N, C-alpha and C positions, 0 to 999 in steps of 0.2 A: 839133437837127435844125429848130428855128421858125426861130433866128436865121437859118442857111443859107439858109432859105425865102424868109424877108423879103430877104435879100442879092439872091437870082436873081428875085424878082417884083420889085426896084426897076430891075433891068437889062430889064424887059419879057419875060423868060422865061414863056410860059404855061403852059410843061409844069411849072413850080413851083407850081401851085394846087392841083391833087391834092397833094402833098405836105404844103401847109400845111393842108390841112382833116384830111390823116390825122393829123399831129403836134397839132392843136386836140382831136382826139377821143379821142386816147391820153390827152393832159392832163387829160379830164375824166371818163374813166373810173377808178373806186378801185382801188386796188392788191390784185392776189388776196392774199387770206390766206396767210400762209407755212405750210409743210406741217410745217417742226419748230419747236416754241416749247419754252421752257423758262422756269424759275423759281428763285430761291434766297429765302431768309428766314432769319430772326433772331428767336425768339420769347421772351420771359420767361418763359412757361410753356405747353409742350404739354397743350393737355386733347383728346381723343377721347370724344366722344359725351359730354363734361361732366364726364369724369374725368381727373386728373391721370396724365402717361406716364412721370413720374419720381420714382420711389417709394422706391428701396431707400436707406437711409442707415447712418450708423454702425453697426455691429455687426448689420446685416440688418435694424433696425428703419426703421419710415416714417418717411421725409424730409417734414417736417411745413414746411419754410421757404415764405416765399411767393414767391420768384424761384426756377426753378427752368430756366435756358437752354437751349434746342436749339436747333440749327442743321437747317435744313431744304433741300430743293432737288428740282426734279423736271423731266423733260420729257415732250413728247409730240408724236406722229405723227400728221396726220391723212391718209387715203390721198384727197388730191384733193377732188373735190366728192361721192365715192361715199356719205360719211357715215360710213365705217368708221376708226376710232382706235383708237391704243394708248399704252399711257404706262406711265412710273415715277415715284412718287413715295418720296422716303426722309427719316428724321427721325433725329436720335439720340435715346434714350427707354433709361430705366433702371427696370423693372418685373419682368423676369423674369432670374433669376439666371443670369449667363455671357452674355449678351446686352445690346447697347449700340444697335443698331440697329433700326430696322423700314425694310421695305421693302415696298412696294406695288406690284403689277403690273396693270394692268387693258386691258380693251379692250371696246370697244361699237360703237354704230353709232345717230347720230343722224339725226331726219330731223323734216320737218314735215307736220302733221297738222290740218288746218283752221288755227286760232288758235294751237294749241299745239307747243312745239318740244320733240320726243319723246326721248330718251334711254334706250337699255337695253343692259346688258352684264354682264361679270363680273370681279369683283375678289380677287386674293389679296393676304394679308397676310402677309408672311414675317419670320420674327425667326430669322436664321444662328445663332444661338449658342445658340438654346435653343428646336425647334420646337414644342415644347406650346403655344407662342401661335399658330401658324400657323391662318390661319381665310380661308375662301373664301364668298362672297359673290355672287349674284345680284341684280341691284339693276333698277327703271325707276323715271325720271324724267320729269314734264311741266311746261313752262315757260310762263307767260304773260306777256307784257310790254308796256306802255305807257308811251310817253314820259312822258306827262303824269302816270301814277299810279303807276309803279314796274314790279318784275319780281316775280312770285311763283311759286316754285318747291315743287312735292309731289315725295317720293322715298322709294322704299321700298325697303330692303333684307332680303335674306332669307338664311340661313345654312344652307349646303350640305353643309360640311363637317361631321366630327361633334366636332371642338372647337370653342369658341366663346373664343377669347383666356383660354385656360389656365381659363376658370371651371367648364367639365366636368370637366376632366383627364383624358380618353379617351384621351392619349397617355402618361400617366404611370399608366395601368391601373387606375383606377379604375371603369371601366365605366359611367360617366354619359355624355350624349350632349347635345350641345350644337345640334345639328340643329332647324332652324325656327325659332331664335331670329331676332326681326324687329325691324327698327329704322324706324320712321316719323319725316320731317322735313318741316315747315315752314319756308321761307325767302323773305323779302322783301328786295329791295334797291333804293334810290331815290336818285339826286341831289340833295340838299338844296337845295344851295347851288354855287355851282360850284367844280368838284376834292374837294368833298367827299361822298362816298358813305355815305350811312346803311344799317346792315345788322342784320336781326335773324331769328332763327332758334330753332324747338323743336321738340325731338323725343322718341320715347318708344321706350324699348327693353322689348319683350318677351322675355322670357328662358323658356327652354323648361323645360317640368315636372321634368327631370333639376337643372337648374341652381337653379332654386326650391327644390327640394328641400333644398338645402345652405342656405339661410337667405336667401339675395340675394332683392331685390325687383325687380318692375319698376319703372322709373324714368322721370322726366323730367328731360331736360336743357334748360339754356336758352343763348344767347349774343348781345347785343346789344352796339351800339358805332357807331362810323363810322371810316371811312378818306380820309386826304386824299391826293390825288395831287399829286406834285412834277412829274408830266410824265417824257418818257424810262423809263417802266416803273417807276417807284420810288412806292410807296406805304408811309405809316405809318397801321395802325390801333391803335386800343382799344377793348378788348371786356370786357365783363362776361360771364363764363361760369361755369358749375359745375350742379349738379343737387340734385334734392331725393331722398328716402331716405336721406342723409347715412348714419344708423346703422347700416343694413344693411351698408355695406362698410367700418365702421370696421377699422382694422389697429393694433397696438399700436406708437405710437411711441416710448415712454419706459416701459420694465419697471417703473421704481420702485425702493425698497429695502423688503429682507424683514426684517421685525423680528417676532421670535417667532410666525413664522407667518404674519404680517399684512401684507399689500403697501402700501406708502405711495407715493405720487407717479406712481403709473402713468398714463399719460396715452395717447390713440388718436387717430386722424387718420382723417379719410375722404376718399378722392379726388375727393368729389361736392363738396367745398368752393367755396363762391364765390370767384373770383379775378378782380383787373382786369389785364388782361394786355394789352402789349404787343407788337406786330408789324412789324418792318421787311422788305418786299419788294421783290424788284428781280423784273420781268420782262423777258427774255432775247429 
């Protein structure tokens, strides 16, 4: 439109002036955000709240290898400028017998309140091959951002389902309840040099009393690292992730050898173990 207007202007047609102004204004306005977005990723180890999500190894003993690759991807839809959104995110996993995928479904509402960007919603984690892991939470988050300082986010997730990732075992008939388990997370992001974004987060899980009665402990998890932006939606990130209270989550990784009633060589593994993780992500 701009080139055509210039040609008409060169011919002295005054009617072209409004067209030229309109084209220049359109070029200055930012493109509207797309309603539908997506992403795909591959990671060397998928940790959720500091815990490995690939745990079942040979003979059903815990897999303690350093690299446990996972394929991930999701899609989000925003309802225009209303603030409402829905989405789905998925990952390969291996911690529930009979199940190999995690499917997350969520919906919420984002709005501005003073200097804070608020986000409230509900999220359901679904494990199609073994529904004992299914968990539903409601969440609320607030983000304050400054170009020079960075972005700070605080988020709290509250479990409303009776099961909490199979810890309570309600669907297994244990009678234990994971409802009211909470998760508090603080995150910070900042572009430290062009194309390099520093990210750090710390979270804390507050288990329900029923889950703690099984010997599990409330624990802190951490995630710190940086991502490089190659452009066109492609990023590569490297992060240190893990959690404390590791012994409270130990599982048997090697049964050892029994000699005259005494076991030798038995080893355990904690999903909270600290790992360095690489993740390649493409935003669509």
